[in-house]
N, C-alpha and C positions, 0 to 999 in steps of 0.2 A: 636358215632361218632352219631351226633344228627339233626334232619329236627325237621325245627320250623311248628305249624301248625296252622291252621285259630284261633282254640281257644286260642290261644297266648303262646300255651306250646308246649314243643316239642316232639317229637317219638322218644330213643333212641333208635339205632341198636344193639346189639349186633354178629359180624360175628362169626360163629363158626366152619366152614369148607368155604373155600373158594380154588375151582381150575377156570379153564382159561373155562369151562362152566357148573360147579355148583357152588348157596352160597348157604350155611346157615345158618340161622340165625336168631334175636332174638329181636320179636318188639315188644318190650321193655313199658306197661302203654298199650297199646291192649288189645279188648279182638274179637270177632268176628265178628262183623262191618267191621270194615278198612282191616284186611286181607283177608275175602273172596274177598270183591270188587274189591282188587289189583288181586290176583288171577284167576279169573272169567277176567279179563280185561288181565291179562298174558296170558293164553288161547286164547282168540282169535289171536296171534300172529301164525305166520304160523311159528315161529326160532323158538318157544316155546318147548320142547321138552315136560317138566314135568310142571306143578309145583299147588306145594299146601304148605297148615301149618298146623302144629299138636296146643294144648293146650296140655300139655303132666297132663298136674294138674288143672281143671275148677277151681277152688277157686285161687289158691297164679300162676298161670301158666303164661307166659307172649307165645304171638303164635311166635311159631316156618317156619320162612315160606322156602319156599324147591324150586329151583326156577332150571333148564335145559335145557341148549340153547344147537341148534345143530349149530351156528356156533357166532352168533357171543357173548361178555360176557350175563352173568344175568346183570349184573349193568345197561348195553344198554336199553337189555329190561326195565326192571324197570322204567327206566327212562321214556320206549316209554308209557307201562301202563302211570304211573302219569300221565303227559300228555296228557294221552287220556281220564281218568278219570275229570283232573279238565278241560278241555275242552267241556265236556258232564255238567260239573256242571253248568260252564257258561253258554251252550244253554237252561237249565233249566234253568235259574235264570232269565234268557229274557224273557223266553215265559212267567215266573212268572209273570216278567215288568207287559204284555199285555195285560196281564189281568184284 
């Protein structure tokens, strides 16, 4: 699975473990910035019980995102977090255009 990004390339996702309320996946090609932003935004959701990421090897590892939810699916929580990130980025861009 891959997700188009702003810079023209795609973020590749590799699911390691998937359950009703649990998801573990690699974010191939990423480092710390995006996974950290996603984790922080996921933790703002009251339905997210746990969200973290780990990079097992600093030079060759991809971040592994781990999400556990209470009732909704982790995929749903991630989609909501991505929409929130996108909204914040748009708001920030609008503020920059005003200056």
